[in-house]
N, CA, C, O and CB atoms as a CASP TS submission, in Angstrom:
PFRMAT TS
TARGET T0000
AUTHOR 0000-0000-0000
METHOD Language model
MODEL 1
PARENT N/A
ATOM      1  N   MET     1     102.147 -48.509 173.585  1.00  0.00           N
ATOM      2  CA  MET     1     102.867 -47.659 172.657  1.00  0.00           C
ATOM      3  C   MET     1     103.103 -48.448 171.364  1.00  0.00           C
ATOM      4  O   MET     1     103.722 -49.511 171.398  1.00  0.00           O
ATOM      5  CB  MET     1     104.215 -47.164 173.277  1.00  0.00           C
ATOM      6  N   LEU     2     102.627 -47.947 170.246  1.00  0.00           N
ATOM      7  CA  LEU     2     102.759 -48.600 168.944  1.00  0.00           C
ATOM      8  C   LEU     2     104.055 -48.154 168.273  1.00  0.00           C
ATOM      9  O   LEU     2     104.314 -46.958 168.140  1.00  0.00           O
ATOM     10  CB  LEU     2     101.540 -48.282 168.040  1.00  0.00           C
ATOM     11  N   THR     3     104.859 -49.117 167.856  1.00  0.00           N
ATOM     12  CA  THR     3     106.127 -48.842 167.180  1.00  0.00           C
ATOM     13  C   THR     3     106.417 -49.995 166.222  1.00  0.00           C
ATOM     14  O   THR     3     105.603 -50.910 166.094  1.00  0.00           O
ATOM     15  CB  THR     3     107.297 -48.656 168.213  1.00  0.00           C
ATOM     16  N   THR     4     107.555 -49.962 165.557  1.00  0.00           N
ATOM     17  CA  THR     4     107.933 -51.052 164.659  1.00  0.00           C
ATOM     18  C   THR     4     108.975 -51.927 165.342  1.00  0.00           C
ATOM     19  O   THR     4     109.701 -51.472 166.226  1.00  0.00           O
ATOM     20  CB  THR     4     108.476 -50.501 163.309  1.00  0.00           C
ATOM     21  N   LEU     5     109.039 -53.168 164.930  1.00  0.00           N
ATOM     22  CA  LEU     5     109.913 -54.145 165.577  1.00  0.00           C
ATOM     23  C   LEU     5     111.385 -53.750 165.531  1.00  0.00           C
ATOM     24  O   LEU     5     112.126 -54.067 166.461  1.00  0.00           O
ATOM     25  CB  LEU     5     109.736 -55.491 164.930  1.00  0.00           C
ATOM     26  N   ASP     6     111.826 -53.076 164.490  1.00  0.00           N
ATOM     27  CA  ASP     6     113.238 -52.700 164.396  1.00  0.00           C
ATOM     28  C   ASP     6     113.664 -51.708 165.483  1.00  0.00           C
ATOM     29  O   ASP     6     114.862 -51.513 165.692  1.00  0.00           O
ATOM     30  CB  ASP     6     113.516 -52.105 163.033  1.00  0.00           C
ATOM     31  N   GLN     7     112.716 -51.082 166.175  1.00  0.00           N
ATOM     32  CA  GLN     7     113.021 -50.115 167.232  1.00  0.00           C
ATOM     33  C   GLN     7     113.154 -50.749 168.616  1.00  0.00           C
ATOM     34  O   GLN     7     113.560 -50.074 169.562  1.00  0.00           O
ATOM     35  CB  GLN     7     111.952 -49.060 167.271  1.00  0.00           C
ATOM     36  N   ILE     8     112.818 -52.033 168.750  1.00  0.00           N
ATOM     37  CA  ILE     8     112.837 -52.705 170.046  1.00  0.00           C
ATOM     38  C   ILE     8     114.247 -53.186 170.366  1.00  0.00           C
ATOM     39  O   ILE     8     114.923 -53.770 169.519  1.00  0.00           O
ATOM     40  CB  ILE     8     111.847 -53.889 170.062  1.00  0.00           C
ATOM     41  N   GLN     9     114.680 -52.938 171.587  1.00  0.00           N
ATOM     42  CA  GLN     9     116.011 -53.320 172.037  1.00  0.00           C
ATOM     43  C   GLN     9     116.029 -54.774 172.509  1.00  0.00           C
ATOM     44  O   GLN     9     114.985 -55.303 172.892  1.00  0.00           O
ATOM     45  CB  GLN     9     116.480 -52.389 173.162  1.00  0.00           C
ATOM     46  N   PRO    10     117.193 -55.432 172.490  1.00  0.00           N
ATOM     47  CA  PRO    10     117.295 -56.803 172.999  1.00  0.00           C
ATOM     48  C   PRO    10     116.762 -56.912 174.430  1.00  0.00           C
ATOM     49  O   PRO    10     117.026 -56.057 175.276  1.00  0.00           O
ATOM     50  CB  PRO    10     118.751 -57.280 172.947  1.00  0.00           C
ATOM     51  N   GLY    11     116.013 -57.977 174.674  1.00  0.00           N
ATOM     52  CA  GLY    11     115.384 -58.188 175.974  1.00  0.00           C
ATOM     53  C   GLY    11     113.968 -57.663 176.027  1.00  0.00           C
ATOM     54  O   GLY    11     113.214 -58.001 176.940  1.00  0.00           O
ATOM     55  N   GLY    12     113.591 -56.833 175.051  1.00  0.00           N
ATOM     56  CA  GLY    12     112.252 -56.261 175.026  1.00  0.00           C
ATOM     57  C   GLY    12     111.216 -57.256 174.518  1.00  0.00           C
ATOM     58  O   GLY    12     111.478 -58.027 173.595  1.00  0.00           O
ATOM     59  N   SER    13     110.038 -57.229 175.133  1.00  0.00           N
ATOM     60  CA  SER    13     108.925 -58.074 174.711  1.00  0.00           C
ATOM     61  C   SER    13     107.777 -57.195 174.254  1.00  0.00           C
ATOM     62  O   SER    13     107.586 -56.090 174.762  1.00  0.00           O
ATOM     63  CB  SER    13     108.473 -59.016 175.855  1.00  0.00           C
ATOM     64  N   CYS    14     107.017 -57.691 173.295  1.00  0.00           N
ATOM     65  CA  CYS    14     105.888 -56.933 172.783  1.00  0.00           C
ATOM     66  C   CYS    14     104.898 -57.867 172.082  1.00  0.00           C
ATOM     67  O   CYS    14     105.175 -59.049 171.877  1.00  0.00           O
ATOM     68  CB  CYS    14     106.370 -55.831 171.819  1.00  0.00           C
ATOM     69  N   ARG    15     103.757 -57.319 171.727  1.00  0.00           N
ATOM     70  CA  ARG    15     102.722 -58.062 171.015  1.00  0.00           C
ATOM     71  C   ARG    15     102.632 -57.507 169.597  1.00  0.00           C
ATOM     72  O   ARG    15     102.677 -56.293 169.397  1.00  0.00           O
ATOM     73  CB  ARG    15     101.339 -57.967 171.751  1.00  0.00           C
ATOM     74  N   ILE    16     102.506 -58.389 168.622  1.00  0.00           N
ATOM     75  CA  ILE    16     102.415 -57.970 167.222  1.00  0.00           C
ATOM     76  C   ILE    16     101.040 -57.367 166.974  1.00  0.00           C
ATOM     77  O   ILE    16     100.023 -58.000 167.257  1.00  0.00           O
ATOM     78  CB  ILE    16     102.676 -59.165 166.257  1.00  0.00           C
ATOM     79  N   ALA    17     101.004 -56.146 166.446  1.00  0.00           N
ATOM     80  CA  ALA    17      99.752 -55.468 166.148  1.00  0.00           C
ATOM     81  C   ALA    17      99.374 -55.617 164.675  1.00  0.00           C
ATOM     82  O   ALA    17      98.201 -55.791 164.344  1.00  0.00           O
ATOM     83  CB  ALA    17      99.852 -53.993 166.518  1.00  0.00           C
ATOM     84  N   LYS    18     100.376 -55.546 163.792  1.00  0.00           N
ATOM     85  CA  LYS    18     100.087 -55.563 162.361  1.00  0.00           C
ATOM     86  C   LYS    18     101.325 -56.018 161.593  1.00  0.00           C
ATOM     87  O   LYS    18     102.445 -55.616 161.909  1.00  0.00           O
ATOM     88  CB  LYS    18      99.625 -54.166 161.874  1.00  0.00           C
ATOM     89  N   VAL    19     101.114 -56.855 160.586  1.00  0.00           N
ATOM     90  CA  VAL    19     102.179 -57.288 159.680  1.00  0.00           C
ATOM     91  C   VAL    19     101.779 -56.823 158.293  1.00  0.00           C
ATOM     92  O   VAL    19     100.712 -57.194 157.803  1.00  0.00           O
ATOM     93  CB  VAL    19     102.405 -58.856 159.729  1.00  0.00           C
ATOM     94  N   THR    20     102.615 -56.016 157.648  1.00  0.00           N
ATOM     95  CA  THR    20     102.226 -55.422 156.371  1.00  0.00           C
ATOM     96  C   THR    20     102.889 -56.068 155.165  1.00  0.00           C
ATOM     97  O   THR    20     102.835 -55.504 154.072  1.00  0.00           O
ATOM     98  CB  THR    20     102.545 -53.969 156.381  1.00  0.00           C
ATOM     99  N   TYR    21     103.515 -57.235 155.324  1.00  0.00           N
ATOM    100  CA  TYR    21     104.069 -57.944 154.173  1.00  0.00           C
ATOM    101  C   TYR    21     102.935 -58.508 153.340  1.00  0.00           C
ATOM    102  O   TYR    21     101.964 -59.034 153.883  1.00  0.00           O
ATOM    103  CB  TYR    21     105.031 -59.070 154.621  1.00  0.00           C
ATOM    104  N   ALA    22     103.052 -58.404 152.032  1.00  0.00           N
ATOM    105  CA  ALA    22     102.008 -58.932 151.155  1.00  0.00           C
ATOM    106  C   ALA    22     102.557 -59.964 150.175  1.00  0.00           C
ATOM    107  O   ALA    22     101.804 -60.509 149.369  1.00  0.00           O
ATOM    108  CB  ALA    22     101.343 -57.799 150.389  1.00  0.00           C
ATOM    109  N   ASP    23     103.832 -60.232 150.234  1.00  0.00           N
ATOM    110  CA  ASP    23     104.440 -61.140 149.265  1.00  0.00           C
ATOM    111  C   ASP    23     104.761 -62.494 149.900  1.00  0.00           C
ATOM    112  O   ASP    23     104.203 -62.839 150.942  1.00  0.00           O
ATOM    113  CB  ASP    23     105.714 -60.517 148.683  1.00  0.00           C
ATOM    114  N   LEU    24     105.634 -63.243 149.290  1.00  0.00           N
ATOM    115  CA  LEU    24     106.002 -64.567 149.775  1.00  0.00           C
ATOM    116  C   LEU    24     106.620 -64.514 151.168  1.00  0.00           C
ATOM    117  O   LEU    24     106.380 -65.412 151.974  1.00  0.00           O
ATOM    118  CB  LEU    24     106.966 -65.225 148.810  1.00  0.00           C
ATOM    119  N   LEU    25     107.405 -63.490 151.468  1.00  0.00           N
ATOM    120  CA  LEU    25     108.000 -63.358 152.791  1.00  0.00           C
ATOM    121  C   LEU    25     106.917 -63.228 153.853  1.00  0.00           C
ATOM    122  O   LEU    25     107.029 -63.832 154.920  1.00  0.00           O
ATOM    123  CB  LEU    25     108.943 -62.150 152.840  1.00  0.00           C
ATOM    124  N   GLY    26     105.889 -62.465 153.587  1.00  0.00           N
ATOM    125  CA  GLY    26     104.785 -62.319 154.530  1.00  0.00           C
ATOM    126  C   GLY    26     104.106 -63.639 154.816  1.00  0.00           C
ATOM    127  O   GLY    26     103.790 -63.938 155.967  1.00  0.00           O
ATOM    128  N   ALA    27     103.876 -64.431 153.787  1.00  0.00           N
ATOM    129  CA  ALA    27     103.257 -65.743 153.967  1.00  0.00           C
ATOM    130  C   ALA    27     104.164 -66.657 154.789  1.00  0.00           C
ATOM    131  O   ALA    27     103.686 -67.400 155.646  1.00  0.00           O
ATOM    132  CB  ALA    27     102.947 -66.385 152.600  1.00  0.00           C
ATOM    133  N   ARG    28     105.455 -66.604 154.533  1.00  0.00           N
ATOM    134  CA  ARG    28     106.399 -67.437 155.269  1.00  0.00           C
ATOM    135  C   ARG    28     106.439 -67.028 156.743  1.00  0.00           C
ATOM    136  O   ARG    28     106.468 -67.890 157.622  1.00  0.00           O
ATOM    137  CB  ARG    28     107.804 -67.339 154.646  1.00  0.00           C
ATOM    138  N   LEU    29     106.442 -65.726 157.018  1.00  0.00           N
ATOM    139  CA  LEU    29     106.438 -65.264 158.403  1.00  0.00           C
ATOM    140  C   LEU    29     105.154 -65.684 159.120  1.00  0.00           C
ATOM    141  O   LEU    29     105.195 -66.086 160.283  1.00  0.00           O
ATOM    142  CB  LEU    29     106.597 -63.740 158.456  1.00  0.00           C
ATOM    143  N   MET    30     104.030 -65.591 158.437  1.00  0.00           N
ATOM    144  CA  MET    30     102.756 -66.003 159.038  1.00  0.00           C
ATOM    145  C   MET    30     102.798 -67.492 159.377  1.00  0.00           C
ATOM    146  O   MET    30     102.295 -67.895 160.426  1.00  0.00           O
ATOM    147  CB  MET    30     101.570 -65.698 158.081  1.00  0.00           C
ATOM    148  N   ASN    31     103.383 -68.306 158.517  1.00  0.00           N
ATOM    149  CA  ASN    31     103.484 -69.742 158.785  1.00  0.00           C
ATOM    150  C   ASN    31     104.368 -70.043 159.988  1.00  0.00           C
ATOM    151  O   ASN    31     104.197 -71.076 160.636  1.00  0.00           O
ATOM    152  CB  ASN    31     104.023 -70.464 157.565  1.00  0.00           C
ATOM    153  N   MET    32     105.313 -69.154 160.297  1.00  0.00           N
ATOM    154  CA  MET    32     106.204 -69.346 161.441  1.00  0.00           C
ATOM    155  C   MET    32     105.643 -68.722 162.711  1.00  0.00           C
ATOM    156  O   MET    32     106.312 -68.738 163.745  1.00  0.00           O
ATOM    157  CB  MET    32     107.571 -68.760 161.142  1.00  0.00           C
ATOM    158  N   GLY    33     104.431 -68.172 162.661  1.00  0.00           N
ATOM    159  CA  GLY    33     103.796 -67.634 163.859  1.00  0.00           C
ATOM    160  C   GLY    33     103.884 -66.136 164.016  1.00  0.00           C
ATOM    161  O   GLY    33     103.476 -65.604 165.048  1.00  0.00           O
ATOM    162  N   VAL    34     104.407 -65.437 163.019  1.00  0.00           N
ATOM    163  CA  VAL    34     104.488 -63.979 163.074  1.00  0.00           C
ATOM    164  C   VAL    34     103.178 -63.426 162.509  1.00  0.00           C
ATOM    165  O   VAL    34     103.065 -63.164 161.311  1.00  0.00           O
ATOM    166  CB  VAL    34     105.740 -63.434 162.273  1.00  0.00           C
ATOM    167  N   TYR    35     102.191 -63.254 163.394  1.00  0.00           N
ATOM    168  CA  TYR    35     100.890 -62.735 162.985  1.00  0.00           C
ATOM    169  C   TYR    35     100.328 -61.900 164.129  1.00  0.00           C
ATOM    170  O   TYR    35     100.742 -62.066 165.276  1.00  0.00           O
ATOM    171  CB  TYR    35      99.910 -63.892 162.597  1.00  0.00           C
ATOM    172  N   PRO    36      99.396 -61.011 163.831  1.00  0.00           N
ATOM    173  CA  PRO    36      98.848 -60.132 164.870  1.00  0.00           C
ATOM    174  C   PRO    36      98.326 -60.919 166.071  1.00  0.00           C
ATOM    175  O   PRO    36      97.643 -61.933 165.923  1.00  0.00           O
ATOM    176  CB  PRO    36      97.728 -59.275 164.292  1.00  0.00           C
ATOM    177  N   GLY    37      98.663 -60.429 167.254  1.00  0.00           N
ATOM    178  CA  GLY    37      98.246 -61.051 168.497  1.00  0.00           C
ATOM    179  C   GLY    37      99.323 -61.895 169.145  1.00  0.00           C
ATOM    180  O   GLY    37      99.238 -62.184 170.338  1.00  0.00           O
ATOM    181  N   SER    38     100.338 -62.301 168.388  1.00  0.00           N
ATOM    182  CA  SER    38     101.422 -63.124 168.934  1.00  0.00           C
ATOM    183  C   SER    38     102.365 -62.276 169.774  1.00  0.00           C
ATOM    184  O   SER    38     102.621 -61.113 169.464  1.00  0.00           O
ATOM    185  CB  SER    38     102.202 -63.820 167.802  1.00  0.00           C
ATOM    186  N   MET    39     102.874 -62.877 170.841  1.00  0.00           N
ATOM    187  CA  MET    39     103.892 -62.230 171.657  1.00  0.00           C
ATOM    188  C   MET    39     105.258 -62.571 171.077  1.00  0.00           C
ATOM    189  O   MET    39     105.477 -63.681 170.593  1.00  0.00           O
ATOM    190  CB  MET    39     103.789 -62.672 173.151  1.00  0.00           C
ATOM    191  N   LEU    40     106.173 -61.611 171.129  1.00  0.00           N
ATOM    192  CA  LEU    40     107.539 -61.881 170.695  1.00  0.00           C
ATOM    193  C   LEU    40     108.520 -61.187 171.608  1.00  0.00           C
ATOM    194  O   LEU    40     108.180 -60.245 172.324  1.00  0.00           O
ATOM    195  CB  LEU    40     107.753 -61.434 169.248  1.00  0.00           C
ATOM    196  N   ARG    41     109.739 -61.672 171.566  1.00  0.00           N
ATOM    197  CA  ARG    41     110.821 -61.114 172.379  1.00  0.00           C
ATOM    198  C   ARG    41     112.041 -60.952 171.493  1.00  0.00           C
ATOM    199  O   ARG    41     112.394 -61.857 170.738  1.00  0.00           O
ATOM    200  CB  ARG    41     111.142 -62.022 173.614  1.00  0.00           C
ATOM    201  N   VAL    42     112.681 -59.798 171.586  1.00  0.00           N
ATOM    202  CA  VAL    42     113.931 -59.576 170.863  1.00  0.00           C
ATOM    203  C   VAL    42     115.041 -60.187 171.701  1.00  0.00           C
ATOM    204  O   VAL    42     115.272 -59.769 172.836  1.00  0.00           O
ATOM    205  CB  VAL    42     114.190 -58.043 170.587  1.00  0.00           C
ATOM    206  N   VAL    43     115.726 -61.173 171.142  1.00  0.00           N
ATOM    207  CA  VAL    43     116.760 -61.896 171.879  1.00  0.00           C
ATOM    208  C   VAL    43     118.086 -61.147 171.826  1.00  0.00           C
ATOM    209  O   VAL    43     118.688 -60.871 172.863  1.00  0.00           O
ATOM    210  CB  VAL    43     116.929 -63.313 171.316  1.00  0.00           C
ATOM    211  N   ARG    44     118.541 -60.817 170.614  1.00  0.00           N
ATOM    212  CA  ARG    44     119.819 -60.108 170.470  1.00  0.00           C
ATOM    213  C   ARG    44     119.951 -59.538 169.066  1.00  0.00           C
ATOM    214  O   ARG    44     119.202 -59.877 168.150  1.00  0.00           O
ATOM    215  CB  ARG    44     121.006 -61.048 170.779  1.00  0.00           C
ATOM    216  N   ASN    45     120.938 -58.656 168.938  1.00  0.00           N
ATOM    217  CA  ASN    45     121.306 -58.085 167.646  1.00  0.00           C
ATOM    218  C   ASN    45     122.661 -58.649 167.235  1.00  0.00           C
ATOM    219  O   ASN    45     123.476 -58.999 168.088  1.00  0.00           O
ATOM    220  CB  ASN    45     121.343 -56.522 167.707  1.00  0.00           C
ATOM    221  N   ALA    46     122.898 -58.735 165.958  1.00  0.00           N
ATOM    222  CA  ALA    46     124.214 -59.101 165.454  1.00  0.00           C
ATOM    223  C   ALA    46     125.183 -57.958 165.790  1.00  0.00           C
ATOM    224  O   ALA    46     124.734 -56.858 166.113  1.00  0.00           O
ATOM    225  CB  ALA    46     124.173 -59.384 163.902  1.00  0.00           C
ATOM    226  N   PRO    47     126.487 -58.191 165.723  1.00  0.00           N
ATOM    227  CA  PRO    47     127.453 -57.146 166.092  1.00  0.00           C
ATOM    228  C   PRO    47     127.236 -55.799 165.388  1.00  0.00           C
ATOM    229  O   PRO    47     127.471 -54.753 165.991  1.00  0.00           O
ATOM    230  CB  PRO    47     128.837 -57.631 165.793  1.00  0.00           C
ATOM    231  N   LEU    48     126.806 -55.806 164.156  1.00  0.00           N
ATOM    232  CA  LEU    48     126.546 -54.548 163.459  1.00  0.00           C
ATOM    233  C   LEU    48     125.057 -54.213 163.434  1.00  0.00           C
ATOM    234  O   LEU    48     124.604 -53.437 162.592  1.00  0.00           O
ATOM    235  CB  LEU    48     127.085 -54.615 162.035  1.00  0.00           C
ATOM    236  N   ARG    49     124.292 -54.805 164.369  1.00  0.00           N
ATOM    237  CA  ARG    49     122.860 -54.583 164.573  1.00  0.00           C
ATOM    238  C   ARG    49     121.968 -55.206 163.500  1.00  0.00           C
ATOM    239  O   ARG    49     120.750 -55.041 163.570  1.00  0.00           O
ATOM    240  CB  ARG    49     122.593 -53.119 164.633  1.00  0.00           C
ATOM    241  N   ASP    50     122.501 -55.895 162.540  1.00  0.00           N
ATOM    242  CA  ASP    50     121.667 -56.492 161.501  1.00  0.00           C
ATOM    243  C   ASP    50     122.239 -57.852 161.141  1.00  0.00           C
ATOM    244  O   ASP    50     123.405 -57.900 160.748  1.00  0.00           O
ATOM    245  CB  ASP    50     121.581 -55.574 160.245  1.00  0.00           C
ATOM    246  N   PRO    51     121.527 -58.943 161.240  1.00  0.00           N
ATOM    247  CA  PRO    51     120.107 -59.050 161.560  1.00  0.00           C
ATOM    248  C   PRO    51     119.863 -59.084 163.068  1.00  0.00           C
ATOM    249  O   PRO    51     120.796 -59.037 163.870  1.00  0.00           O
ATOM    250  CB  PRO    51     119.519 -60.295 160.914  1.00  0.00           C
ATOM    251  N   MET    52     118.594 -59.166 163.424  1.00  0.00           N
ATOM    252  CA  MET    52     118.200 -59.284 164.820  1.00  0.00           C
ATOM    253  C   MET    52     117.537 -60.642 165.021  1.00  0.00           C
ATOM    254  O   MET    52     116.875 -61.161 164.123  1.00  0.00           O
ATOM    255  CB  MET    52     117.244 -58.123 165.238  1.00  0.00           C
ATOM    256  N   GLU    53     117.721 -61.206 166.204  1.00  0.00           N
ATOM    257  CA  GLU    53     117.108 -62.499 166.515  1.00  0.00           C
ATOM    258  C   GLU    53     115.902 -62.257 167.405  1.00  0.00           C
ATOM    259  O   GLU    53     115.997 -61.549 168.408  1.00  0.00           O
ATOM    260  CB  GLU    53     118.127 -63.463 167.206  1.00  0.00           C
ATOM    261  N   VAL    54     114.763 -62.844 167.040  1.00  0.00           N
ATOM    262  CA  VAL    54     113.543 -62.719 167.828  1.00  0.00           C
ATOM    263  C   VAL    54     112.999 -64.109 168.146  1.00  0.00           C
ATOM    264  O   VAL    54     113.251 -65.072 167.421  1.00  0.00           O
ATOM    265  CB  VAL    54     112.484 -61.873 167.076  1.00  0.00           C
ATOM    266  N   GLU    55     112.253 -64.195 169.236  1.00  0.00           N
ATOM    267  CA  GLU    55     111.598 -65.441 169.629  1.00  0.00           C
ATOM    268  C   GLU    55     110.093 -65.235 169.536  1.00  0.00           C
ATOM    269  O   GLU    55     109.539 -64.329 170.159  1.00  0.00           O
ATOM    270  CB  GLU    55     112.019 -65.881 171.073  1.00  0.00           C
ATOM    271  N   VAL    56     109.435 -66.090 168.746  1.00  0.00           N
ATOM    272  CA  VAL    56     107.980 -66.055 168.588  1.00  0.00           C
ATOM    273  C   VAL    56     107.478 -67.487 168.727  1.00  0.00           C
ATOM    274  O   VAL    56     107.893 -68.367 167.972  1.00  0.00           O
ATOM    275  CB  VAL    56     107.554 -65.426 167.199  1.00  0.00           C
ATOM    276  N   ASN    57     106.587 -67.726 169.687  1.00  0.00           N
ATOM    277  CA  ASN    57     106.011 -69.063 169.883  1.00  0.00           C
ATOM    278  C   ASN    57     107.088 -70.137 170.000  1.00  0.00           C
ATOM    279  O   ASN    57     106.985 -71.187 169.365  1.00  0.00           O
ATOM    280  CB  ASN    57     105.070 -69.405 168.732  1.00  0.00           C
ATOM    281  N   ASP    58     108.114 -69.887 170.798  1.00  0.00           N
ATOM    282  CA  ASP    58     109.230 -70.822 171.014  1.00  0.00           C
ATOM    283  C   ASP    58     110.044 -71.109 169.761  1.00  0.00           C
ATOM    284  O   ASP    58     110.759 -72.110 169.708  1.00  0.00           O
ATOM    285  CB  ASP    58     108.706 -72.115 171.559  1.00  0.00           C
ATOM    286  N   ILE    59     109.948 -70.260 168.766  1.00  0.00           N
ATOM    287  CA  ILE    59     110.732 -70.367 167.540  1.00  0.00           C
ATOM    288  C   ILE    59     111.655 -69.152 167.476  1.00  0.00           C
ATOM    289  O   ILE    59     111.216 -68.022 167.688  1.00  0.00           O
ATOM    290  CB  ILE    59     109.806 -70.454 166.266  1.00  0.00           C
ATOM    291  N   TYR    60     112.921 -69.384 167.189  1.00  0.00           N
ATOM    292  CA  TYR    60     113.891 -68.299 167.072  1.00  0.00           C
ATOM    293  C   TYR    60     114.076 -67.974 165.595  1.00  0.00           C
ATOM    294  O   TYR    60     114.379 -68.854 164.789  1.00  0.00           O
ATOM    295  CB  TYR    60     115.255 -68.680 167.736  1.00  0.00           C
ATOM    296  N   LEU    61     113.890 -66.699 165.248  1.00  0.00           N
ATOM    297  CA  LEU    61     114.008 -66.237 163.871  1.00  0.00           C
ATOM    298  C   LEU    61     115.034 -65.119 163.790  1.00  0.00           C
ATOM    299  O   LEU    61     115.184 -64.332 164.725  1.00  0.00           O
ATOM    300  CB  LEU    61     112.644 -65.762 163.331  1.00  0.00           C
ATOM    301  N   SER    62     115.734 -65.053 162.673  1.00  0.00           N
ATOM    302  CA  SER    62     116.607 -63.916 162.391  1.00  0.00           C
ATOM    303  C   SER    62     115.941 -63.090 161.317  1.00  0.00           C
ATOM    304  O   SER    62     115.588 -63.600 160.254  1.00  0.00           O
ATOM    305  CB  SER    62     118.038 -64.374 161.949  1.00  0.00           C
ATOM    306  N   LEU    63     115.772 -61.810 161.599  1.00  0.00           N
ATOM    307  CA  LEU    63     115.129 -60.888 160.663  1.00  0.00           C
ATOM    308  C   LEU    63     116.051 -59.729 160.362  1.00  0.00           C
ATOM    309  O   LEU    63     116.726 -59.214 161.254  1.00  0.00           O
ATOM    310  CB  LEU    63     113.793 -60.376 161.223  1.00  0.00           C
ATOM    311  N   ARG    64     116.080 -59.320 159.113  1.00  0.00           N
ATOM    312  CA  ARG    64     116.792 -58.094 158.762  1.00  0.00           C
ATOM    313  C   ARG    64     115.995 -56.915 159.301  1.00  0.00           C
ATOM    314  O   ARG    64     114.773 -56.987 159.428  1.00  0.00           O
ATOM    315  CB  ARG    64     117.001 -57.974 157.211  1.00  0.00           C
ATOM    316  N   ARG    65     116.677 -55.853 159.612  1.00  0.00           N
ATOM    317  CA  ARG    65     115.979 -54.661 160.120  1.00  0.00           C
ATOM    318  C   ARG    65     114.998 -54.108 159.092  1.00  0.00           C
ATOM    319  O   ARG    65     113.939 -53.600 159.461  1.00  0.00           O
ATOM    320  CB  ARG    65     116.990 -53.574 160.508  1.00  0.00           C
ATOM    321  N   GLU    66     115.337 -54.201 157.807  1.00  0.00           N
ATOM    322  CA  GLU    66     114.407 -53.708 156.782  1.00  0.00           C
ATOM    323  C   GLU    66     113.126 -54.529 156.771  1.00  0.00           C
ATOM    324  O   GLU    66     112.069 -53.997 156.434  1.00  0.00           O
ATOM    325  CB  GLU    66     115.064 -53.741 155.392  1.00  0.00           C
ATOM    326  N   GLU    67     113.187 -55.815 157.131  1.00  0.00           N
ATOM    327  CA  GLU    67     111.992 -56.650 157.239  1.00  0.00           C
ATOM    328  C   GLU    67     111.229 -56.334 158.523  1.00  0.00           C
ATOM    329  O   GLU    67     109.998 -56.314 158.528  1.00  0.00           O
ATOM    330  CB  GLU    67     112.371 -58.140 157.197  1.00  0.00           C
ATOM    331  N   ALA    68     111.955 -56.090 159.601  1.00  0.00           N
ATOM    332  CA  ALA    68     111.332 -55.808 160.895  1.00  0.00           C
ATOM    333  C   ALA    68     110.565 -54.491 160.886  1.00  0.00           C
ATOM    334  O   ALA    68     109.669 -54.299 161.708  1.00  0.00           O
ATOM    335  CB  ALA    68     112.389 -55.778 161.987  1.00  0.00           C
ATOM    336  N   ARG    69     110.895 -53.587 159.980  1.00  0.00           N
ATOM    337  CA  ARG    69     110.185 -52.299 159.894  1.00  0.00           C
ATOM    338  C   ARG    69     108.725 -52.458 159.488  1.00  0.00           C
ATOM    339  O   ARG    69     107.909 -51.568 159.727  1.00  0.00           O
ATOM    340  CB  ARG    69     110.884 -51.387 158.902  1.00  0.00           C
ATOM    341  N   PHE    70     108.398 -53.587 158.877  1.00  0.00           N
ATOM    342  CA  PHE    70     107.036 -53.812 158.421  1.00  0.00           C
ATOM    343  C   PHE    70     106.177 -54.538 159.451  1.00  0.00           C
ATOM    344  O   PHE    70     105.027 -54.877 159.171  1.00  0.00           O
ATOM    345  CB  PHE    70     107.054 -54.593 157.143  1.00  0.00           C
ATOM    346  N   ILE    71     106.724 -54.778 160.634  1.00  0.00           N
ATOM    347  CA  ILE    71     105.986 -55.444 161.703  1.00  0.00           C
ATOM    348  C   ILE    71     105.744 -54.401 162.796  1.00  0.00           C
ATOM    349  O   ILE    71     106.681 -53.957 163.459  1.00  0.00           O
ATOM    350  CB  ILE    71     106.772 -56.705 162.262  1.00  0.00           C
ATOM    351  N   GLU    72     104.474 -54.015 162.976  1.00  0.00           N
ATOM    352  CA  GLU    72     104.122 -53.053 164.014  1.00  0.00           C
ATOM    353  C   GLU    72     103.808 -53.811 165.296  1.00  0.00           C
ATOM    354  O   GLU    72     103.115 -54.828 165.280  1.00  0.00           O
ATOM    355  CB  GLU    72     102.913 -52.170 163.580  1.00  0.00           C
ATOM    356  N   VAL    73     104.333 -53.296 166.410  1.00  0.00           N
ATOM    357  CA  VAL    73     104.181 -53.973 167.691  1.00  0.00           C
ATOM    358  C   VAL    73     103.684 -53.001 168.759  1.00  0.00           C
ATOM    359  O   VAL    73     103.832 -51.784 168.646  1.00  0.00           O
ATOM    360  CB  VAL    73     105.511 -54.606 168.123  1.00  0.00           C
ATOM    361  N   ILE    74     103.088 -53.588 169.800  1.00  0.00           N
ATOM    362  CA  ILE    74     102.646 -52.836 170.969  1.00  0.00           C
ATOM    363  C   ILE    74     103.484 -53.309 172.138  1.00  0.00           C
ATOM    364  O   ILE    74     103.483 -54.494 172.471  1.00  0.00           O
ATOM    365  CB  ILE    74     101.107 -53.026 171.245  1.00  0.00           C
ATOM    366  N   CYS    75     104.200 -52.385 172.763  1.00  0.00           N
ATOM    367  CA  CYS    75     105.050 -52.730 173.905  1.00  0.00           C
ATOM    368  C   CYS    75     104.313 -52.449 175.206  1.00  0.00           C
ATOM    369  O   CYS    75     103.534 -51.502 175.310  1.00  0.00           O
ATOM    370  CB  CYS    75     106.379 -51.943 173.859  1.00  0.00           C
ATOM    371  N   ALA    76     104.578 -53.294 176.191  1.00  0.00           N
ATOM    372  CA  ALA    76     103.926 -53.124 177.493  1.00  0.00           C
ATOM    373  C   ALA    76     104.632 -52.088 178.346  1.00  0.00           C
ATOM    374  O   ALA    76     104.211 -51.825 179.472  1.00  0.00           O
ATOM    375  CB  ALA    76     103.875 -54.447 178.236  1.00  0.00           C
TER
END
């Protein structure tokens, strides 16, 4: 099932299908391992649901939901 990362609940795991960032943020995410084919897990949400913490390649990242909308994922 193809969806965006901001829709995944804490504890959910998925594979990155597409990253649509084209600016400096996209390059920075790619350098941290956020690229198509990588597995990621949503660890938790902040109390007001923004930002969200994700684990990619043993790296923990905090992403704003508006940034997570540009990452398409496939859930198992």
